[in-house]
C-alpha positions in Angstrom: -4.9 -26.4 -35.2 -1.7 -26.5 -35.0 -0.4 -23.0 -34.3 -3.8 -22.4 -32.0 -2.1 -25.6 -29.9 1.4 -24.3 -29.6 -0.2 -21.3 -28.8 -2.6 -22.9 -25.9 0.5 -24.8 -25.1 2.7 -21.8 -24.6 0.3 -19.7 -22.9 -0.5 -23.0 -20.5 3.4 -23.1 -19.7 3.5 -18.8 -18.9 0.9 -19.7 -16.4 3.0 -22.6 -15.0 5.9 -20.5 -14.6 4.4 -17.6 -13.3 2.7 -19.6 -10.4 5.7 -21.6 -9.5 7.7 -19.0 -9.4 4.8 -17.2 -7.2 4.9 -20.8 -4.7 8.7 -20.3 -4.6 8.2 -16.8 -3.2 7.8 -15.8 0.2 4.0 -15.3 1.6 5.8 -12.4 3.9 7.5 -9.5 2.4 8.6 -6.0 4.1 9.4 -3.1 1.7 10.6 0.5 3.2 10.6 3.7 1.3 11.6 7.6 2.5 10.8 11.0 1.1 12.1 14.2 2.2 9.2 17.0 2.5 10.0 20.3 2.9 7.0 20.8 5.5 6.2 20.7 9.2 5.8 17.4 11.0 2.8 18.4 11.7 1.2 19.6 8.2 2.6 16.1 7.1 0.7 14.2 10.1 -2.3 16.2 9.3 -2.0 15.3 5.4 -2.0 11.4 6.3 -4.4 10.9 9.1 -7.4 13.2 7.9 -9.7 13.4 4.9 -7.7 11.4 2.1 -9.1 14.3 -0.6 -5.9 15.1 -1.9 -4.9 11.6 -2.8 -5.8 10.6 -6.7 -6.5 7.2 -6.5 -9.3 7.3 -4.3 -12.8 7.7 -4.8 -14.1 7.5 -1.9 -13.1 7.5 2.0 -15.1 7.1 5.2 -14.1 7.4 8.7 -15.7 4.6 11.1 -15.2 5.1 14.5 -16.7 1.5 16.3 -16.1 0.2 19.3 -13.5 2.5 20.5 -11.7 1.5 17.5 -10.8 3.6 14.4 -11.6 2.2 11.3 -11.1 3.8 7.5 -12.3 2.5 4.4 -11.0 3.7 1.1 -13.0 2.4 -2.4 -9.8 3.4 -5.1 -10.9 4.3 -8.6 -11.1 -0.1 -10.0 -13.5 -0.3 -7.3 -11.9 -2.2 -4.8 -12.4 -1.4 -1.3 -10.4 -1.9 1.6 -10.6 -1.0 5.7 -8.4 -0.3 7.6 -7.4 0.1 11.5 -5.7 2.3 12.9 -3.5 1.1 15.6 -1.0 3.6 16.5 -1.3 6.9 16.6 0.8 8.9 18.4 1.6 13.1 16.4 2.8 14.1 15.1 5.4 11.5 14.5 4.0 7.8 13.9 0.9 6.5 12.5 0.8 2.8 11.9 -2.3 1.3 10.1 -3.4 -2.7 9.1 -5.9 -4.1 6.7 -9.2 -5.0 8.9 -10.6 -7.1 5.8 -9.9 -10.7 6.9 -11.5 -11.7 2.8 -8.9 -10.4 0.9 -6.3 -12.7 -1.0 -3.8 -9.9 1.3 -3.0 -8.6 4.0 -0.4 -6.3 5.8 0.0 -2.5 7.5 1.8 0.4 6.9 3.7 2.3 9.1 5.0 6.5 8.6 7.3 7.5 10.7 7.9 11.2 10.3 11.1 12.9 11.5 11.8 16.5 11.9 15.0 17.8 9.5 16.1 21.6 9.4 13.6 22.8 7.2 11.2 19.9 6.3 10.9 16.2 7.7 11.8 12.9 6.7 9.0 10.7 6.2 9.7 6.7 5.7 6.7 4.5 5.3 7.2 0.8 5.8 5.0 -2.1 4.8 4.8 -5.4 6.6 2.6 -7.8 3.9 1.7 -11.2 3.1 -0.1 -12.3 0.0 -1.3 -15.5 -0.1 -2.0 -16.2 -3.4 0.7 -17.1 -5.5 0.0 -15.4 -8.8 -0.6 -12.4 -6.7 3.2 -13.2 -5.6 4.4 -12.8 -8.6 3.0 -10.1 -9.4 3.2 -7.9 -6.7 6.9 -8.9 -6.2 7.8 -9.1 -10.2 4.4 -6.5 -11.9 3.6 -4.1 -9.5 7.0 -3.9 -7.1 6.9 -4.2 -3.5 7.1 -0.2 -3.3 5.2 0.1 -6.0 1.9 1.9 -4.2 4.5 3.2 -1.3 6.4 5.5 -4.1 3.3 6.8 -5.7 2.2 7.8 -2.3 4.9 9.5 -1.1 5.2 11.1 -4.5 1.7 12.9 -4.2 2.1 13.3 -0.5 5.3 15.3 -1.2 3.5 17.6 -4.3 0.5 18.2 -1.7 2.6 19.4 1.4 5.1 21.3 -0.7 2.3 23.4 -1.7 
């Protein structure tokens, strides 16, 4: 009984520390990563703005045009669905989207910039995000990392674009 009580206290202390650290972290974060891809800006832009069948992290992907706005609804392999609104579209150098869902514990968007460089292009993704829940802020910062999703995305984009 004493061991169970001590274990419960340790678990409660760890949870309290995670919540406290998360509460001290800022809600807003910005993260930027770049990758050189041996492909034309037009090829890369087509991949990032077109069908996402090349992305192994997605289960479904749907394009929705509504009231003159362009939305994309993605469902990942874990079943989480997020709708994004395209807010800026300037082929083949700039694409900006933001999360359109208002009921998530986070919000924000990505900006893709593509610059021609010699025999390829430099792709830069900037994430401007907000994480409302302190536990999610802790996980986002210390477990997943602010650039984790961008890094995986750029690695897959590079692999597919250079085939």
